[in-house]
C-alpha positions, 0 to 999 in steps of 0.5 A: 500499500502506498504512503498516501493509501495508507494515511487515506485508510487510517484516517477513515479507521479513525474517524469511523472509531468511538476514539476515548481518552481516559484521562485529561486534566482540562478541569484544571483550566476551566476552574482556575482560568475559567476556560471556554471549551468552545474556541480552540485556544492557544495553549494546553491540550483540550478544547471542543475544536481541537477534540473534532480534528482529532476524532475524538469522540469521549473523554475522560475528564479527571477531577484532580486535587494535589496530594497537598490538599487533604480531608475536606479540602480535597473534598471541597476541590474536587466538588469545585473540579466537577462545578467547573465541568457542569458548567461547560457542559450546560454551556455547551451542551449542543457539542458536550453530553455527560456520559455515564455508560457506554450507551451514552457514550455512543448515544452521543456518538450517534447525536455528533456530540462528545461525550465527557466523562468524569473521573476523580484522580487521587482517592484522599478527595472522598476524605476516606469517607464512602457517602462521598464516594457515593456522592460522587457515583451520584454526579456522574463520576464512573471511575476513581483513581485510587492514590495520586504521588502520596498514599492516602488513609488505606492505600500505598502510592508508586511514588511515596515510601509504603505506609501500609504494604498495600491497602489497608482494611478500609481499603478493601471496603472502598474497593467492593463499594466502587464495584457495588457502585459500577464505578471503575477501579483505577490503580494508576499511581498506585504501589505494586503492593496495592496493585495486587492487593486491588486485584484480589479484592475487585470483582470487576475488570480494572483500569489504569487510566494512563500508565505505561509500560516499565519494560520500556521506561523503568518509572514506579508509575508504570506497569511491568509487565506481570502486572499487565498480564494480571490486568489483562488477565481479570480482563482489564485495560492498561490505558497508555498515557503521553508523558515524556517520563513514562515513554522515554527511559532516555528521558527519564533519566536525563530528567533526574540528573537535572532534579535540581534543576526542576526543584528550582522550577517548580519553587519558581513556578509555585511562587509565581501562579500558587494555587493556580494548578493550570497555570503551574502545570502549563509553565512547566510545560514550556520549561520542558519544551525549552531544557529539550530546545536547549539539548539538555533533555533528548526529544521525545516522540509520538511514536513512542505511543506507539512502542509501548502500545506495541508492547503492551498489546503483546504481553496482555492481548489487543483487548487489553490496551486504550489511551489515555493521554494525561493532556493538560497535566503532564509534559507531551511528546513531539508530535502529539502535543494537543488532542488534534493529534490523536489520529497519526496514532492510528496512522501508526498502529497501521503502519506496525500492521495492526488489524483494522479491528484490533485498531478500533478495540485500541482506540476505544472499544476495549475502555466500553468494554470494560465500563459494561463489565463494570456496570454488569457487576455493578447491578449483580452486587447491588441485587444481592445486597437487596 
């Protein structure tokens, strides 16, 4: 097949598929910058025009709460982010639709609207209270990332010293309640011990909403091959993320060597922007890009994403791989700067010999399937309880 024929076929596949991004931190922009999703923006990664251009049919917006915010304040922050998303849904109801199930994602597609789904990032947002978990579910939240970069009171994180050696008893209650509600349990950011405790506890398949493969980039946030296989053995899906430090070992190594410079940059950004998480993240992205241009950090390309997709598919099977960008919350590789660039992934997979049906699975069908399974488990458990 000629290059132009392959590109044309890739576009046909891409724009006739339901493309789902399982993780974007855009709510920070909505809350702190009062950003309106309607206009194509020169900053950031996600807005309606670029989602359309990228053929994105559904996107999970993450209600991310920094680990420094705890207790009731963490819950308030998550509620504020939720309200900011809800406002955009009200304003742009002709373009966007809140979806809480695979059926609603497909319905939004049929109406030519982009499905907006919700995830809470950081279990500390529920303040160790199952009533708050139920509140978020009732508001439309359909996954919770159990930890962020620090342990919660009930689960250990991949990025901090262990406090519980996995899940506590209450942590297991959280998983069981998420199962009953039909919420997806997201194990991105958790420690290896927590991962296996969650796998043992959950009756529904798990997701990693934004993680890569540790075999290709040795970051604790990534999953090693046994974890990917274990996730798949229970029907779960790893959604490959786009963050440079999780895609490229060369970049991650160079970044660690510049740790003192990175800490200085973070301090400067903190002093400049204070609580405005959106501005801080974009400024850090700009400084990272400057370091790449100056040769301090190596360039990372979009094809690294395809490398991780390919590795995960070979390890777990094509039924257990998806996409979770971390747009507006991480440092993007060259060629994948924003949501408009998504079609290049389909072309990359087609060039590597993936069948059309398998590409559609990776782009979104695997995510819809695991949503269905979590919902079915919830119906069974709710029926049993009654």
